C-alpha positions in Angstrom: 19.0 1.0 20.4 17.4 -2.4 19.9 19.0 -4.6 17.2 16.4 -5.8 14.8 16.6 -8.0 11.8 14.0 -7.8 9.0 13.5 -10.3 6.2 12.0 -8.8 3.1 11.6 -11.5 0.4 11.3 -9.4 -2.7 12.9 -6.4 -4.4 11.7 -3.0 -3.1 14.5 -0.6 -3.9 13.8 1.5 -5.9 10.0 1.2 -5.4 7.4 1.4 -8.1 4.3 -0.1 -6.4 2.4 0.9 -3.3 3.5 -2.3 -1.6 7.1 -1.7 -2.3 6.8 1.9 -1.1 5.2 0.7 2.1 8.1 -1.6 2.8 10.7 1.0 1.9 9.3 3.7 4.1 8.5 1.2 7.0 12.2 0.2 7.0 13.5 3.8 6.7 11.5 4.9 9.8 12.2 1.7 11.7 15.9 2.3 11.2 15.6 5.7 12.9 14.4 4.0 16.1 16.4 0.8 16.0 19.7 -0.7 14.9 18.3 -2.3 11.8 19.6 -4.9 9.4 17.6 -6.2 6.4 18.0 -9.4 4.5 16.5 -9.2 1.0 17.1 -10.0 -2.7 20.3 -9.3 -4.6 18.3 -7.1 -7.1 17.8 -4.3 -4.7 19.8 -1.0 -5.2 21.7 -1.1 -1.9 22.7 2.5 -2.3 19.1 3.5 -1.5 19.3 1.9 1.9 21.0 4.8 3.5 20.1 4.3 7.2 20.4 0.5 7.7 22.5 -2.5 6.6 21.2 -4.4 3.6 22.3 -8.0 3.2 21.6 -9.6 -0.3 21.2 -13.2 0.8 18.0 -14.0 -1.1 18.1 -15.1 -4.7 15.6 -15.0 -7.5 12.4 -16.9 -8.2 10.9 -19.6 -6.0 14.3 -20.6 -4.6 14.3 -17.6 -2.2 11.3 -19.0 -0.4 12.3 -22.7 -0.2 16.1 -22.7 0.0 17.0 -24.8 3.1 20.5 -23.2 3.1 18.9 -20.0 4.5 18.4 -21.7 7.9 22.1 -21.9 8.5 22.9 -18.4 7.0 20.2 -16.5 8.9 20.8 -18.4 12.2 24.5 -17.5 11.9 23.7 -13.8 11.3 21.4 -13.8 14.4 24.0 -15.5 16.6 26.7 -13.2 15.5 24.8 -10.0 16.2 22.4 -10.9 19.0 19.3 -9.5 17.5 16.4 -8.8 19.8 13.8 -9.8 17.2 13.3 -10.9 13.6 10.5 -9.3 11.5 9.3 -11.4 8.6 7.5 -9.4 5.9 4.5 -11.5 4.9 3.9 -15.1 5.9 5.7 -16.6 2.8 8.7 -17.7 4.9 6.5 -19.2 7.7 8.4 -22.5 7.6 11.8 -20.8 7.8 10.7 -18.4 10.6 9.6 -21.4 12.7 12.9 -23.2 12.1 15.0 -20.1 12.9 12.9 -19.5 16.1 13.6 -23.1 17.3 17.3 -22.9 16.4 18.1 -19.5 17.9 15.2 -18.7 20.3 14.9 -15.2 18.8 11.5 -13.4 19.1 9.5 -13.9 15.8 7.4 -11.0 14.5 5.2 -11.4 11.4 4.4 -8.2 9.5 1.0 -8.9 7.9 0.2 -6.6 5.1 -2.9 -8.5 4.1 -4.6 -11.7 4.9 -2.8 -13.2 1.9 -5.0 -16.2 1.2 -8.0 -13.9 0.8 -6.1 -11.7 -1.6 -5.1 -14.8 -3.6 -8.7 -16.1 -3.5 -10.1 -12.7 -4.8 -7.6 -12.8 -7.7 -8.5 -16.3 -8.7 -5.5 -18.3 -7.6 -6.6 -21.9 -7.5 -4.2 -22.9 -4.7 -5.6 -20.4 -2.1 -7.0 -23.1 0.2 -3.5 -24.7 0.7 -2.0 -21.3 1.4 -4.8 -20.6 3.9 -3.6 -23.5 6.1 0.1 -22.4 5.7 -0.7 -18.8 6.5 -2.7 -19.7 9.6 0.2 -21.7 11.0 2.6 -18.9 10.3 0.3 -16.6 12.3 0.1 -19.0 15.2 3.8 -19.6 15.3 4.7 -15.9 15.6 5.3 -14.3 18.9 3.8 -11.0 17.7 2.0 -9.8 14.6 2.1 -6.3 13.0 -1.2 -5.6 11.3 -1.5 -2.9 8.6 -5.3 -3.1 8.5 -7.5 -3.4 11.6 -9.9 -5.6 9.7 -7.1 -8.1 9.2 -6.3 -8.0 12.9 -9.9 -8.7 13.8 -10.1 -11.5 11.3 -7.0 -13.2 12.8 -8.4 -12.9 16.3 -11.8 -14.2 15.5 -11.1 -16.9 12.9 -7.6 -18.1 13.8 -7.6 -17.6 17.6 -4.7 -15.2 17.6 -4.3 -13.5 21.0 -5.3 -9.9 21.0 -2.2 -8.9 23.1 0.1 -10.3 20.4 -1.5 -8.0 17.8 0.1 -4.6 17.1 -1.5 -2.0 14.8 1.1 -0.8 12.3 -0.8 1.1 9.6 0.8 2.2 6.3 2.0 5.7 6.9 2.8 8.9 5.2 5.8 11.2 5.3 3.8 14.4 5.3 3.0 15.8 8.8 0.3 18.4 8.0 -2.1 19.7 5.3 0.0 20.9 2.3 0.0 24.6 1.5 0.9 24.2 -2.2 -2.2 22.5 -3.6 -3.3 25.4 -5.7 0.2 25.7 -7.3 0.2 21.9 -7.9 -3.2 22.1 -9.6 -1.9 24.8 -11.9 1.2 22.8 -12.7 -0.7 19.7 -13.7 -3.1 21.8 -15.8 -0.2 23.4 -17.7 1.6 20.2 -18.2 -1.4 18.4 -19.7 -2.8 21.5 -21.5 -6.1 21.4 -19.5 -8.6 24.3 -19.4 -8.7 26.5 -16.4 -12.2 25.3 -15.4 -11.5 21.6 -15.8 -11.5 19.5 -12.7 -8.7 16.9 -12.3 -9.7 13.3 -11.4 -6.8 11.0 -10.6 -6.1 7.3 -10.7 -2.7 5.8 -9.9 -1.3 2.4 -9.5 0.8 -0.4 -10.9 -1.3 -1.2 -14.0 -0.4 -4.8 -14.6 -1.6 -5.8 -11.1 -5.0 -7.3 -11.7 -7.0 -5.4 -9.1 -5.6 -2.1 -10.4 -6.2 -3.1 -14.0 -9.7 -4.1 -13.3 -10.3 -0.8 -11.5 -8.9 1.1 -14.6 -11.3 -0.7 -16.9 -14.2 0.2 -14.6 -13.2 3.9 -14.8 -13.0 3.7 -18.6 -16.1 1.7 -19.3 -18.5 2.3 -16.4 -17.7 5.5 -14.5 -16.4 7.8 -17.3 -19.5 7.3 -19.6 -21.7 8.4 -16.7 -19.6 11.5 -16.1 -19.6 12.4 -19.7 -23.4 12.4 -19.7 -23.2 15.4 -17.3 -22.6 18.3 -19.7 -22.0 20.8 -16.8 -19.0 18.8 -15.5 -15.8 19.9 -17.1 -13.0 17.4 -16.2 -10.1 15.2 -17.2 -9.2 11.8 -15.7 -5.5 11.4 -15.4 -4.1 7.9 -15.2 -0.7 7.5 -13.7 1.3 4.3 -13.4 3.7 2.0 -15.2 3.2 -1.4 -17.0 0.0 -0.7 -18.8 -0.7 -3.7 -21.0 0.4 -3.1 -24.6 -3.0 -4.0 -26.0 -4.4 -0.9 -24.3 -2.3 1.2 -26.6 -1.5 3.9 -24.0 -5.3 4.6 -23.8 -5.1 6.5 -27.1 -8.6 5.3 -28.0 -9.9 7.3 -24.9 -8.0 10.5 -25.6 -11.2 12.1 -26.9 -13.2 10.9 -23.9 -11.5 13.1 -21.2 -8.8 10.5 -20.5 -5.1 11.5 -20.1 -2.6 8.7 -19.8 0.5 10.2 -18.0 2.3 6.9 -17.5 4.8 6.6 -14.6 5.5 10.0 -13.1 8.4 10.9 -10.9 6.4 13.7 -9.1 3.3 11.7 -8.1 3.0 13.9 -5.0 2.3 16.9 -7.3 -0.5 14.9 -8.8 -2.0 13.9 -5.5 -1.9 17.5 -4.3 -3.3 18.9 -7.5 -6.2 16.5 -8.0 -9.7 17.4 -7.1 -10.8 13.8 -6.6 -8.9 10.6 -6.3 -10.7 7.6 -7.8 -10.5 4.3 -5.9 -13.0 1.8 -7.5 -10.8 -1.2 -6.5 -12.8 -4.2 -5.4 -10.3 -7.0 -5.1 -6.8 -7.5 -3.8 -7.2 -7.2 -0.1 -5.4 -5.0 2.4 -5.3 -1.2 2.6 -4.9 0.8 -0.6 -1.7 2.8 0.1 -2.4 5.4 -2.6 -5.7 6.2 -0.9 -4.0 6.9 2.4 -1.5 9.2 0.6 -4.2 11.0 -1.4 -6.1 12.1 1.8 -2.8 13.1 3.4 -2.1 15.4 0.4 -5.5 17.0 0.9 -7.4 15.3 -2.0 -10.9 14.0 -1.6 -11.2 10.2 -2.3 -14.3 8.5 -3.7 -14.0 4.8 -3.0 -15.9 1.6 -3.1 -16.5 -0.2 0.3 -13.9 -2.9 -0.6 -11.4 -0.3 -1.7 -11.8 1.6 1.6 -11.0 -1.5 3.7 -8.3 -0.9 6.3 -8.4 2.8 6.6 -9.6 4.6 9.8 -12.7 6.2 8.4 -13.5 8.1 11.6 -10.5 10.4 11.2 -10.9 11.2 7.5 -13.5 13.8 8.0 -15.2 14.6 4.6 -12.1 13.6 2.6 -13.3 10.0 2.2 -16.5 9.3 0.4 -17.5 5.6 0.4 -20.1 4.1 -1.9 -21.3 0.5 -2.3 -19.4 -2.0 -4.5 -20.5 -2.3 -8.1 -22.8 0.8 -7.8 -21.2 3.0 -10.5 -24.1 5.3 -10.7 -23.6 6.2 -7.0 -19.8 6.4 -7.6 -20.3 8.9 -10.4 -22.8 10.9 -8.4 -20.4 11.1 -5.4 -17.7 12.5 -7.8 -20.1 15.2 -9.1 -21.3 16.1 -5.6 -17.8 16.4 -4.1 -15.6 17.7 -7.0 -15.8 21.2 -5.6 -15.2 20.2 -2.0 -12.6 22.3 -0.2 -12.6 20.6 3.2 -9.2 20.3 4.9 -7.9 16.9 6.1 -8.3 16.7 9.9 -5.1 17.1 12.0 -5.9 13.8 13.7 -5.4 12.1 10.4 -1.7 13.1 10.3 -1.3 12.2 14.0 -2.4 8.7 13.2 -0.8 8.1 9.8 2.6 10.0 10.1 5.3 7.4 9.9 7.3 8.9 12.7 4.5 8.6 15.2 3.6 5.1 14.0 7.2 3.8 14.5 7.8 5.3 17.9 4.6 3.5 19.1 5.7 0.2 17.5 9.2 0.3 18.9 7.9 0.9 22.4 5.8 -2.4 22.1 8.8 -4.4 21.0 
């Protein structure tokens, strides 16, 4: 097996957000195909890294990104173990990756989860122009780049002159291999848990709720989409909101309890909710990158209604009728799409699982290493 070193510059075990989950599963499946060691923060629960070695060499705060002592520590680790390549999660350690490459000669791989400067720009960070220059250099210094979203790959090739042959498609994956058979049971379980009527449809939104793009999307559901749905007397439904870190001032959405809104908070069995929902709502319009929860929802057989921005990064051609895309900011069209598809019973195409199953993704990636 090839010996690979991965640098993950933030805590991801246990995972709570889609980004953390993406990293955790990527590393789990990579470790099944390689001899993997991961350098990350001390705050990770190392007992959850069952199939690879986890080295807690990164500290807290900004120091983990700018500590010059990391050059010596990581170079020594590489020289001791003769790694074939180093994967750097995100471009944040671009300066360090370049120094390590010059010092050891090891192959440098950048794992691009987004075009980060565009994400920072969309969320109002004033320093995004500076990060744009830094990120571009990190891309150019890398020997190979893993791209989660094809749109990001095309952007890097067109605008930053990255060679196409150095770009590897590495989508966010799912652990389910085929269409689930227990959707009906999951739907009944959710209805019983939340005391829903038999004829009520389940609309689902899930995400880390203190992350601005998710919080903005939640407010759109509450203030734009739901009032439009409530105007349709024939539609019997509940919108279930799952996720932790809802701002305190929103009072657990108690003001919306009589408006078909159920706040479930963080749930351990989110897969049950994905399977049991009739529609997954994805009105996200900022934040960049692929929306991992949307990929999972379709894998679990749930129809997704999404904005164009929210659907960025997903291979739409293999989603069949499980992905309904409407224009950004057009909430009348969004509500209409929900009403028209809430009774849809189409099955997720088999090609979707072939493309997004983690095992298939990782075998392809390792061959290209």
